[in-house]
PAMAR-621430 format. One record per residue: residue in three letters; x, y, z of N, C-alpha, C in turn. Coordinates in nm, 4 decimals, always signed. Layout:
<atoms>
<atom><residu>ala</residu><n_xx>X</n_xx><n_yy>Y</n_yy><n_zz>Z</n_zz><ca_xx>X</ca_xx><ca_yy>Y</ca_yy><ca_zz>Z</ca_zz><c_xx>X</c_xx><c_yy>Y</c_yy><c_zz>Z</c_zz></atom>
...
</atoms>
This chain:
<atoms>
<atom><residu>met</residu><n_xx>+0.0855</n_xx><n_yy>-0.1189</n_yy><n_zz>+0.0000</n_zz><ca_xx>+0.0000</ca_xx><ca_yy>+0.0000</ca_yy><ca_zz>+0.0000</ca_zz><c_xx>+0.0890</c_xx><c_yy>+0.1239</c_yy><c_zz>+0.0000</c_zz></atom>
<atom><residu>asn</residu><n_xx>+0.0590</n_xx><n_yy>+0.2187</n_yy><n_zz>-0.0869</n_zz><ca_xx>+0.1377</ca_xx><ca_yy>+0.3408</ca_yy><ca_zz>-0.0984</ca_zz><c_xx>+0.0662</c_xx><c_yy>+0.4622</c_yy><c_zz>-0.0403</c_zz></atom>
<atom><residu>asp</residu><n_xx>-0.0298</n_xx><n_yy>+0.4402</n_yy><n_zz>+0.0456</n_zz><ca_xx>-0.1028</ca_xx><ca_yy>+0.5522</ca_yy><ca_zz>+0.1043</ca_zz><c_xx>-0.0210</c_xx><c_yy>+0.6162</c_yy><c_zz>+0.2159</c_zz></atom>
<atom><residu>val</residu><n_xx>-0.0447</n_xx><n_yy>+0.7455</n_yy><n_zz>+0.2375</n_zz><ca_xx>+0.0160</ca_xx><ca_yy>+0.8176</ca_yy><ca_zz>+0.3479</ca_zz><c_xx>-0.0955</c_xx><c_yy>+0.8828</c_yy><c_zz>+0.4283</c_zz></atom>
<atom><residu>val</residu><n_xx>-0.0648</n_xx><n_yy>+0.9172</n_yy><n_zz>+0.5499</n_zz><ca_xx>-0.1630</ca_xx><ca_yy>+0.9809</ca_yy><ca_zz>+0.6379</ca_zz><c_xx>-0.1357</c_xx><c_yy>+1.1299</c_yy><c_zz>+0.6416</c_zz></atom>
<atom><residu>ile</residu><n_xx>-0.2430</n_xx><n_yy>+1.2087</n_yy><n_zz>+0.6280</n_zz><ca_xx>-0.2348</ca_xx><ca_yy>+1.3538</ca_yy><ca_zz>+0.6387</ca_zz><c_xx>-0.3219</c_xx><c_yy>+1.3952</c_yy><c_zz>+0.7562</c_zz></atom>
<atom><residu>thr</residu><n_xx>-0.2670</n_xx><n_yy>+1.4787</n_yy><n_zz>+0.8426</n_zz><ca_xx>-0.3412</ca_xx><ca_yy>+1.5249</ca_yy><ca_zz>+0.9592</ca_zz><c_xx>-0.3862</c_xx><c_yy>+1.6684</c_yy><c_zz>+0.9370</c_zz></atom>
<atom><residu>val</residu><n_xx>-0.5098</n_xx><n_yy>+1.6970</n_yy><n_zz>+0.9743</n_zz><ca_xx>-0.5657</ca_xx><ca_yy>+1.8311</ca_yy><ca_zz>+0.9571</ca_zz><c_xx>-0.6271</c_xx><c_yy>+1.8762</c_yy><c_zz>+1.0888</c_zz></atom>
<atom><residu>arg</residu><n_xx>-0.6017</n_xx><n_yy>+2.0004</n_yy><n_zz>+1.1246</n_zz><ca_xx>-0.6658</ca_xx><ca_yy>+2.0581</ca_yy><ca_zz>+1.2433</ca_zz><c_xx>-0.7898</c_xx><c_yy>+2.1345</c_yy><c_zz>+1.1993</c_zz></atom>
<atom><residu>val</residu><n_xx>-0.9009</n_xx><n_yy>+2.1066</n_yy><n_zz>+1.2678</n_zz><ca_xx>-1.0254</ca_xx><ca_yy>+2.1781</ca_yy><ca_zz>+1.2411</ca_zz><c_xx>-1.0832</c_xx><c_yy>+2.2231</c_yy><c_zz>+1.3745</c_zz></atom>
<atom><residu>pro</residu><n_xx>-1.1646</n_xx><n_yy>+2.3264</n_yy><n_zz>+1.3713</n_zz><ca_xx>-1.2274</ca_xx><ca_yy>+2.3695</ca_yy><ca_zz>+1.4963</ca_zz><c_xx>-1.3148</c_xx><c_yy>+2.2568</c_yy><c_zz>+1.5539</c_zz></atom>
<atom><residu>lys</residu><n_xx>-1.3234</n_xx><n_yy>+2.2543</n_yy><n_zz>+1.6849</n_zz><ca_xx>-1.4009</ca_xx><ca_yy>+2.1508</ca_yy><ca_zz>+1.7535</ca_zz><c_xx>-1.5458</c_xx><c_yy>+2.1497</c_yy><c_zz>+1.7056</c_zz></atom>
<atom><residu>thr</residu><n_xx>-1.6030</n_xx><n_yy>+2.2680</n_yy><n_zz>+1.6835</n_zz><ca_xx>-1.7431</ca_xx><ca_yy>+2.2744</ca_yy><ca_zz>+1.6388</ca_zz><c_xx>-1.7607</c_xx><c_yy>+2.2087</c_yy><c_zz>+1.5024</c_zz></atom>
<atom><residu>leu</residu><n_xx>-1.6618</n_xx><n_yy>+2.2252</n_yy><n_zz>+1.4162</n_zz><ca_xx>-1.6690</ca_xx><ca_yy>+2.1615</ca_yy><ca_zz>+1.2850</ca_zz><c_xx>-1.6617</c_xx><c_yy>+2.0098</c_yy><c_zz>+1.2998</c_zz></atom>
<atom><residu>lys</residu><n_xx>-1.5736</n_xx><n_yy>+1.9634</n_yy><n_zz>+1.3832</n_zz><ca_xx>-1.5609</ca_xx><ca_yy>+1.8187</ca_yy><ca_zz>+1.4084</ca_zz><c_xx>-1.6929</c_xx><c_yy>+1.7619</c_yy><c_zz>+1.4598</c_zz></atom>
<atom><residu>glu</residu><n_xx>-1.7592</n_xx><n_yy>+1.8355</n_yy><n_zz>+1.5464</n_zz><ca_xx>-1.8882</ca_xx><ca_yy>+1.7902</ca_yy><ca_zz>+1.5994</ca_zz><c_xx>-1.9930</c_xx><c_yy>+1.7817</c_yy><c_zz>+1.4882</c_zz></atom>
<atom><residu>lys</residu><n_xx>-1.9954</n_xx><n_yy>+1.8815</n_yy><n_zz>+1.3999</n_zz><ca_xx>-2.0910</ca_xx><ca_yy>+1.8808</ca_yy><ca_zz>+1.2878</ca_zz><c_xx>-2.0605</c_xx><c_yy>+1.7650</c_yy><c_zz>+1.1918</c_zz></atom>
<atom><residu>ile</residu><n_xx>-1.9334</n_xx><n_yy>+1.7388</n_yy><n_zz>+1.1695</n_zz><ca_xx>-1.8945</ca_xx><ca_yy>+1.6266</ca_yy><ca_zz>+1.0841</ca_zz><c_xx>-1.9519</c_xx><c_yy>+1.4973</c_yy><c_zz>+1.1405</c_zz></atom>
<atom><residu>gly</residu><n_xx>-1.9400</n_xx><n_yy>+1.4821</n_yy><n_zz>+1.2716</n_zz><ca_xx>-1.9941</ca_xx><ca_yy>+1.3632</ca_yy><ca_zz>+1.3369</ca_zz><c_xx>-2.1459</c_xx><c_yy>+1.3578</c_yy><c_zz>+1.3294</c_zz></atom>
<atom><residu>glu</residu><n_xx>-2.2116</n_xx><n_yy>+1.4713</n_yy><n_zz>+1.3513</n_zz><ca_xx>-2.3575</ca_xx><ca_yy>+1.4767</ca_yy><ca_zz>+1.3461</ca_zz><c_xx>-2.4109</c_xx><c_yy>+1.4331</c_yy><c_zz>+1.2101</c_zz></atom>
<atom><residu>tyr</residu><n_xx>-2.3437</n_xx><n_yy>+1.4767</n_yy><n_zz>+1.1047</n_zz><ca_xx>-2.3897</ca_xx><ca_yy>+1.4461</ca_yy><ca_zz>+0.9693</ca_zz><c_xx>-2.3322</c_xx><c_yy>+1.3160</c_yy><c_zz>+0.9141</c_zz></atom>
<atom><residu>gly</residu><n_xx>-2.2468</n_xx><n_yy>+1.2532</n_yy><n_zz>+0.9899</n_zz><ca_xx>-2.1881</ca_xx><ca_yy>+1.1262</ca_yy><ca_zz>+0.9460</ca_zz><c_xx>-2.1033</c_xx><c_yy>+1.1395</c_yy><c_zz>+0.8201</c_zz></atom>
<atom><residu>ile</residu><n_xx>-2.0328</n_xx><n_yy>+1.2478</n_yy><n_zz>+0.8113</n_zz><ca_xx>-1.9502</ca_xx><ca_yy>+1.2737</ca_yy><ca_zz>+0.6928</ca_zz><c_xx>-1.8268</c_xx><c_yy>+1.1837</c_yy><c_zz>+0.6957</c_zz></atom>
<atom><residu>ala</residu><n_xx>-1.8013</n_xx><n_yy>+1.1177</n_yy><n_zz>+0.5841</n_zz><ca_xx>-1.6814</ca_xx><ca_yy>+1.0348</ca_yy><ca_zz>+0.5690</ca_zz><c_xx>-1.5656</c_xx><c_yy>+1.1276</c_yy><c_zz>+0.5314</c_zz></atom>
<atom><residu>val</residu><n_xx>-1.4948</n_xx><n_yy>+1.1751</n_yy><n_zz>+0.6310</n_zz><ca_xx>-1.3925</ca_xx><ca_yy>+1.2773</ca_yy><ca_zz>+0.6118</ca_zz><c_xx>-1.2882</c_xx><c_yy>+1.2349</c_yy><c_zz>+0.5089</c_zz></atom>
<atom><residu>ser</residu><n_xx>-1.2382</n_xx><n_yy>+1.1131</n_yy><n_zz>+0.5194</n_zz><ca_xx>-1.1311</ca_xx><ca_yy>+1.0716</ca_yy><ca_zz>+0.4283</ca_zz><c_xx>-1.1785</c_xx><c_yy>+1.0742</c_yy><c_zz>+0.2831</c_zz></atom>
<atom><residu>glu</residu><n_xx>-1.3020</n_xx><n_yy>+1.0339</n_yy><n_zz>+0.2585</n_zz><ca_xx>-1.3546</ca_xx><ca_yy>+1.0360</ca_yy><ca_zz>+0.1213</ca_zz><c_xx>-1.3691</c_xx><c_yy>+1.1791</c_yy><c_zz>+0.0698</c_zz></atom>
<atom><residu>val</residu><n_xx>-1.4217</n_xx><n_yy>+1.2665</n_yy><n_zz>+0.1535</n_zz><ca_xx>-1.4435</ca_xx><ca_yy>+1.4059</ca_yy><ca_zz>+0.1136</ca_zz><c_xx>-1.3103</c_xx><c_yy>+1.4748</c_yy><c_zz>+0.0869</c_zz></atom>
<atom><residu>val</residu><n_xx>-1.2147</n_xx><n_yy>+1.4550</n_yy><n_zz>+0.1758</n_zz><ca_xx>-1.0840</ca_xx><ca_yy>+1.5194</ca_yy><ca_zz>+0.1607</ca_zz><c_xx>-1.0114</c_xx><c_yy>+1.4630</c_yy><c_zz>+0.0391</c_zz></atom>
<atom><residu>arg</residu><n_xx>-1.0133</n_xx><n_yy>+1.3323</n_yy><n_zz>+0.0219</n_zz><ca_xx>-0.9471</ca_xx><ca_yy>+1.2695</ca_yy><ca_zz>-0.0925</ca_zz><c_xx>-1.0033</c_xx><c_yy>+1.3248</c_yy><c_zz>-0.2236</c_zz></atom>
<atom><residu>lys</residu><n_xx>-1.1357</n_xx><n_yy>+1.3307</n_yy><n_zz>-0.2331</n_zz><ca_xx>-1.1984</ca_xx><ca_yy>+1.3807</ca_yy><ca_zz>-0.3555</ca_zz><c_xx>-1.1640</c_xx><c_yy>+1.5282</c_yy><c_zz>-0.3780</c_zz></atom>
<atom><residu>ala</residu><n_xx>-1.1687</n_xx><n_yy>+1.6081</n_yy><n_zz>-0.2729</n_zz><ca_xx>-1.1372</ca_xx><ca_yy>+1.7509</ca_yy><ca_zz>-0.2857</ca_zz><c_xx>-0.9924</c_xx><c_yy>+1.7703</c_yy><c_zz>-0.3299</c_zz></atom>
<atom><residu>leu</residu><n_xx>-0.9003</n_xx><n_yy>+1.6925</n_yy><n_zz>-0.2745</n_zz><ca_xx>-0.7600</ca_xx><ca_yy>+1.7042</ca_yy><ca_zz>-0.3134</ca_zz><c_xx>-0.7379</c_xx><c_yy>+1.6581</c_yy><c_zz>-0.4575</c_zz></atom>
<atom><residu>glu</residu><n_xx>-0.8029</n_xx><n_yy>+1.5504</n_yy><n_zz>-0.4976</n_zz><ca_xx>-0.7915</ca_xx><ca_yy>+1.5037</ca_yy><ca_zz>-0.6361</ca_zz><c_xx>-0.8429</c_xx><c_yy>+1.6096</c_yy><c_zz>-0.7328</c_zz></atom>
<atom><residu>glu</residu><n_xx>-0.9555</n_xx><n_yy>+1.6721</n_yy><n_zz>-0.7004</n_zz><ca_xx>-1.0124</ca_xx><ca_yy>+1.7757</ca_yy><ca_zz>-0.7864</ca_zz><c_xx>-0.9208</c_xx><c_yy>+1.8974</c_yy><c_zz>-0.7941</c_zz></atom>
<atom><residu>glu</residu><n_xx>-0.8608</n_xx><n_yy>+1.9351</n_yy><n_zz>-0.6825</n_zz><ca_xx>-0.7703</ca_xx><ca_yy>+2.0508</ca_yy><ca_zz>-0.6804</ca_zz><c_xx>-0.6441</c_xx><c_yy>+2.0220</c_yy><c_zz>-0.7611</c_zz></atom>
<atom><residu>val</residu><n_xx>-0.5887</n_xx><n_yy>+1.9031</n_yy><n_zz>-0.7478</n_zz><ca_xx>-0.4705</ca_xx><ca_yy>+1.8652</ca_yy><ca_zz>-0.8258</ca_zz><c_xx>-0.5038</c_xx><c_yy>+1.8682</c_yy><c_zz>-0.9746</c_zz></atom>
<atom><residu>glu</residu><n_xx>-0.6182</n_xx><n_yy>+1.8146</n_yy><n_zz>-1.0134</n_zz><ca_xx>-0.6590</ca_xx><ca_yy>+1.8143</ca_yy><ca_zz>-1.1543</ca_zz><c_xx>-0.6804</c_xx><c_yy>+1.9565</c_yy><c_zz>-1.2049</c_zz></atom>
<atom><residu>arg</residu><n_xx>-0.7414</n_xx><n_yy>+2.0417</n_yy><n_zz>-1.1237</n_zz><ca_xx>-0.7642</ca_xx><ca_yy>+2.1817</ca_yy><ca_zz>-1.1619</ca_zz><c_xx>-0.6302</c_xx><c_yy>+2.2510</c_yy><c_zz>-1.1882</c_zz></atom>
<atom><residu>arg</residu><n_xx>-0.5341</n_xx><n_yy>+2.2286</n_yy><n_zz>-1.0994</n_zz><ca_xx>-0.4033</ca_xx><ca_yy>+2.2927</ca_yy><ca_zz>-1.1160</ca_zz><c_xx>-0.3272</c_xx><c_yy>+2.2342</c_yy><c_zz>-1.2354</c_zz></atom>
<atom><residu>arg</residu><n_xx>-0.3415</n_xx><n_yy>+2.1038</n_yy><n_zz>-1.2602</n_zz><ca_xx>-0.2762</ca_xx><ca_yy>+2.0406</ca_yy><ca_zz>-1.3748</ca_zz><c_xx>-0.3296</c_xx><c_yy>+2.1008</c_yy><c_zz>-1.5046</c_zz></atom>
<atom><residu>leu</residu><n_xx>-0.4616</n_xx><n_yy>+2.1183</n_yy><n_zz>-1.5121</n_zz><ca_xx>-0.5228</ca_xx><ca_yy>+2.1771</ca_yy><ca_zz>-1.6312</ca_zz><c_xx>-0.4821</c_xx><c_yy>+2.3229</c_yy><c_zz>-1.6480</c_zz></atom>
<atom><residu>glu</residu><n_xx>-0.4728</n_xx><n_yy>+2.3958</n_yy><n_zz>-1.5382</n_zz><ca_xx>-0.4303</ca_xx><ca_yy>+2.5360</ca_yy><ca_zz>-1.5436</ca_zz><c_xx>-0.2858</c_xx><c_yy>+2.5447</c_yy><c_zz>-1.5938</c_zz></atom>
<atom><residu>glu</residu><n_xx>-0.2019</n_xx><n_yy>+2.4559</n_yy><n_zz>-1.5463</n_zz><ca_xx>-0.0623</ca_xx><ca_yy>+2.4518</ca_yy><ca_zz>-1.5905</ca_zz><c_xx>-0.0554</c_xx><c_yy>+2.4211</c_yy><c_zz>-1.7405</c_zz></atom>
<atom><residu>ala</residu><n_xx>-0.1353</n_xx><n_yy>+2.3269</n_yy><n_zz>-1.7867</n_zz><ca_xx>-0.1387</ca_xx><ca_yy>+2.2918</ca_yy><ca_zz>-1.9281</ca_zz><c_xx>-0.1914</c_xx><c_yy>+2.4084</c_yy><c_zz>-2.0116</c_zz></atom>
<atom><residu>arg</residu><n_xx>-0.2916</n_xx><n_yy>+2.4793</n_yy><n_zz>-1.9592</n_zz><ca_xx>-0.3467</ca_xx><ca_yy>+2.5946</ca_yy><ca_zz>-2.0311</ca_zz><c_xx>-0.2400</c_xx><c_yy>+2.7019</c_yy><c_zz>-2.0495</c_zz></atom>
<atom><residu>lys</residu><n_xx>-0.1655</n_xx><n_yy>+2.7304</n_yy><n_zz>-1.9415</n_zz><ca_xx>-0.0600</ca_xx><ca_yy>+2.8319</ca_yy><ca_zz>-1.9494</ca_zz><c_xx>+0.0487</c_xx><c_yy>+2.7904</c_yy><c_zz>-2.0481</c_zz></atom>
<atom><residu>ala</residu><n_xx>+0.0846</n_xx><n_yy>+2.6621</n_yy><n_zz>-2.0465</n_zz><ca_xx>+0.1864</ca_xx><ca_yy>+2.6134</ca_yy><ca_zz>-2.1397</ca_zz><c_xx>+0.1381</c_xx><c_yy>+2.6260</c_yy><c_zz>-2.2832</c_zz></atom>
<atom><residu>ser</residu><n_xx>+0.0103</n_xx><n_yy>+2.5960</n_yy><n_zz>-2.3061</n_zz><ca_xx>-0.0424</ca_xx><ca_yy>+2.6038</ca_yy><ca_zz>-2.4427</ca_zz><c_xx>-0.0489</c_xx><c_yy>+2.7481</c_yy><c_zz>-2.4911</c_zz></atom>
<atom><residu>glu</residu><n_xx>-0.0729</n_xx><n_yy>+2.8420</n_yy><n_zz>-2.4001</n_zz><ca_xx>-0.0729</ca_xx><ca_yy>+2.9828</ca_yy><ca_zz>-2.4394</ca_zz><c_xx>+0.0654</c_xx><c_yy>+3.0240</c_yy><c_zz>-2.4880</c_zz></atom>
<atom><residu>gly</residu><n_xx>+0.1675</n_xx><n_yy>+2.9758</n_yy><n_zz>-2.4194</n_zz><ca_xx>+0.3038</ca_xx><ca_yy>+3.0058</ca_yy><ca_zz>-2.4603</ca_zz><c_xx>+0.3357</c_xx><c_yy>+2.9446</c_yy><c_zz>-2.5957</c_zz></atom>
<atom><residu>leu</residu><n_xx>+0.2881</n_xx><n_yy>+2.8237</n_yy><n_zz>-2.6190</n_zz><ca_xx>+0.3112</ca_xx><ca_yy>+2.7587</ca_yy><ca_zz>-2.7479</ca_zz><c_xx>+0.2359</c_xx><c_yy>+2.8293</c_yy><c_zz>-2.8595</c_zz></atom>
<atom><residu>gly</residu><n_xx>+0.1183</n_xx><n_yy>+2.8815</n_yy><n_zz>-2.8273</n_zz><ca_xx>+0.0411</ca_xx><ca_yy>+2.9535</ca_yy><ca_zz>-2.9283</ca_zz><c_xx>+0.1196</c_xx><c_yy>+3.0712</c_yy><c_zz>-2.9839</c_zz></atom>
<atom><residu>gly</residu><n_xx>+0.1859</n_xx><n_yy>+3.1443</n_yy><n_zz>-2.8962</n_zz><ca_xx>+0.2690</ca_xx><ca_yy>+3.2561</ca_yy><ca_zz>-2.9411</ca_zz><c_xx>+0.3863</c_xx><c_yy>+3.2092</c_yy><c_zz>-3.0239</c_zz></atom>
<atom><residu>phe</residu><n_xx>+0.4428</n_xx><n_yy>+3.0968</n_yy><n_zz>-2.9859</n_zz><ca_xx>+0.5553</ca_xx><ca_yy>+3.0401</ca_yy><ca_zz>-3.0593</ca_zz><c_xx>+0.5124</c_xx><c_yy>+3.0010</c_yy><c_zz>-3.2005</c_zz></atom>
<atom><residu>phe</residu><n_xx>+0.4011</n_xx><n_yy>+2.9266</n_yy><n_zz>-3.2105</n_zz><ca_xx>+0.3551</ca_xx><ca_yy>+2.8808</ca_yy><ca_zz>-3.3410</ca_zz><c_xx>+0.3031</c_xx><c_yy>+2.9955</c_yy><c_zz>-3.4279</c_zz></atom>
<atom><residu>ala</residu><n_xx>+0.2578</n_xx><n_yy>+3.1024</n_yy><n_zz>-3.3662</n_zz><ca_xx>+0.2095</ca_xx><ca_yy>+3.2160</ca_yy><ca_zz>-3.4440</ca_zz><c_xx>+0.3227</c_xx><c_yy>+3.2803</c_yy><c_zz>-3.5245</c_zz></atom>
<atom><residu>lys</residu><n_xx>+0.4461</n_xx><n_yy>+3.2603</n_yy><n_zz>-3.4806</n_zz><ca_xx>+0.5618</ca_xx><ca_yy>+3.3187</ca_yy><ca_zz>-3.5492</ca_zz><c_xx>+0.6060</c_xx><c_yy>+3.2364</c_yy><c_zz>-3.6703</c_zz></atom>
<atom><residu>ile</residu><n_xx>+0.5579</n_xx><n_yy>+3.1132</n_yy><n_zz>-3.6807</n_zz><ca_xx>+0.5985</ca_xx><ca_yy>+3.0261</ca_yy><ca_zz>-3.7908</ca_zz><c_xx>+0.5121</c_xx><c_yy>+3.0550</c_yy><c_zz>-3.9129</c_zz></atom>
<atom><residu>gln</residu><n_xx>+0.5763</n_xx><n_yy>+3.0685</n_yy><n_zz>-4.0263</n_zz><ca_xx>+0.5051</ca_xx><ca_yy>+3.0961</ca_yy><ca_zz>-4.1505</ca_zz><c_xx>+0.4172</c_xx><c_yy>+2.9767</c_yy><c_zz>-4.1882</c_zz></atom>
<atom><residu>glu</residu><n_xx>+0.2995</n_xx><n_yy>+3.0053</n_yy><n_zz>-4.2422</n_zz><ca_xx>+0.2046</ca_xx><ca_yy>+2.9013</ca_yy><ca_zz>-4.2818</ca_zz><c_xx>+0.2667</c_xx><c_yy>+2.8042</c_yy><c_zz>-4.3822</c_zz></atom>
<atom><residu>glu</residu><n_xx>+0.3458</n_xx><n_yy>+2.8569</n_yy><n_zz>-4.4737</n_zz><ca_xx>+0.4093</ca_xx><ca_yy>+2.7716</ca_yy><ca_zz>-4.5747</ca_zz><c_xx>+0.5029</c_xx><c_yy>+2.6694</c_yy><c_zz>-4.5093</c_zz></atom>
<atom><residu>glu</residu><n_xx>+0.5731</n_xx><n_yy>+2.7122</n_yy><n_zz>-4.4057</n_zz><ca_xx>+0.6653</ca_xx><ca_yy>+2.6233</ca_yy><ca_zz>-4.3347</ca_zz><c_xx>+0.5889</c_xx><c_yy>+2.5099</c_yy><c_zz>-4.2661</c_zz></atom>
<atom><residu>ile</residu><n_xx>+0.4742</n_xx><n_yy>+2.5408</n_yy><n_zz>-4.2091</n_zz><ca_xx>+0.3911</ca_xx><ca_yy>+2.4387</ca_yy><ca_zz>-4.1434</ca_zz><c_xx>+0.3417</c_xx><c_yy>+2.3382</c_yy><c_zz>-4.2480</c_zz></atom>
<atom><residu>ile</residu><n_xx>+0.2928</n_xx><n_yy>+2.3882</n_yy><n_zz>-4.3601</n_zz><ca_xx>+0.2423</ca_xx><ca_yy>+2.3005</ca_yy><ca_zz>-4.4670</ca_zz><c_xx>+0.3542</c_xx><c_yy>+2.2101</c_yy><c_zz>-4.5176</c_zz></atom>
<atom><residu>arg</residu><n_xx>+0.4720</n_xx><n_yy>+2.2673</n_yy><n_zz>-4.5389</n_zz><ca_xx>+0.5861</ca_xx><ca_yy>+2.1894</ca_yy><ca_zz>-4.5863</ca_zz><c_xx>+0.6226</c_xx><c_yy>+2.0800</c_yy><c_zz>-4.4864</c_zz></atom>
<atom><residu>ser</residu><n_xx>+0.6245</n_xx><n_yy>+2.1119</n_yy><n_zz>-4.3600</n_zz><ca_xx>+0.6587</ca_xx><ca_yy>+2.0142</ca_yy><ca_zz>-4.2568</ca_zz><c_xx>+0.5570</c_xx><c_yy>+1.9009</c_yy><c_zz>-4.2508</c_zz></atom>
<atom><residu>ile</residu><n_xx>+0.4305</n_xx><n_yy>+1.9343</n_yy><n_zz>-4.2629</n_zz><ca_xx>+0.3251</ca_xx><ca_yy>+1.8312</ca_yy><ca_zz>-4.2616</ca_zz><c_xx>+0.3408</c_xx><c_yy>+1.7394</c_yy><c_zz>-4.3816</c_zz></atom>
<atom><residu>arg</residu><n_xx>+0.3629</n_xx><n_yy>+1.7975</n_yy><n_zz>-4.4980</n_zz><ca_xx>+0.3788</ca_xx><ca_yy>+1.7155</ca_yy><ca_zz>-4.6191</ca_zz><c_xx>+0.5011</c_xx><c_yy>+1.6247</c_yy><c_zz>-4.6087</c_zz></atom>
<atom><residu>glu</residu><n_xx>+0.6108</n_xx><n_yy>+1.6764</n_yy><n_zz>-4.5566</n_zz><ca_xx>+0.7310</ca_xx><ca_yy>+1.5950</ca_yy><ca_zz>-4.5390</ca_zz><c_xx>+0.7069</c_xx><c_yy>+1.4795</c_yy><c_zz>-4.4413</c_zz></atom>
<atom><residu>ser</residu><n_xx>+0.6332</n_xx><n_yy>+1.5064</n_yy><n_zz>-4.3342</n_zz><ca_xx>+0.6087</ca_xx><ca_yy>+1.4014</ca_yy><ca_zz>-4.2348</ca_zz><c_xx>+0.5199</c_xx><c_yy>+1.2913</c_yy><c_zz>-4.2906</c_zz></atom>
<atom><residu>arg</residu><n_xx>+0.4352</n_xx><n_yy>+1.3246</n_yy><n_zz>-4.3855</n_zz><ca_xx>+0.3475</ca_xx><ca_yy>+1.2245</ca_yy><ca_zz>-4.4484</ca_zz><c_xx>+0.4258</c_xx><c_yy>+1.1301</c_yy><c_zz>-4.5390</c_zz></atom>
<atom><residu>leu</residu><n_xx>+0.5359</n_xx><n_yy>+1.1779</n_yy><n_zz>-4.5929</n_zz><ca_xx>+0.6169</ca_xx><ca_yy>+1.0969</ca_yy><ca_zz>-4.6831</ca_zz><c_xx>+0.7017</c_xx><c_yy>+0.9940</c_yy><c_zz>-4.6087</c_zz></atom>
<atom><residu>arg</residu><n_xx>+0.7217</n_xx><n_yy>+1.0152</n_yy><n_zz>-4.4822</n_zz><ca_xx>+0.8079</ca_xx><ca_yy>+0.9251</ca_yy><ca_zz>-4.4036</ca_zz><c_xx>+0.7381</c_xx><c_yy>+0.7990</c_yy><c_zz>-4.3679</c_zz></atom>
</atoms>
């Protein structure tokens, strides 16, 4: 098993409400962390693609067409 334990401090009143509602803390936290990691991964990819867009905008259309045609011949 490759799981690790993460400890979080919450106010006592919140802990009591969690118990009252029977919230499965580990499931909620795991899902929230997975969603946050995915959100940041997509944001990182978006920023990288913006940088590439500027790069590709500098390449002449003829050069792109030539490169595509050459790659098809291989």
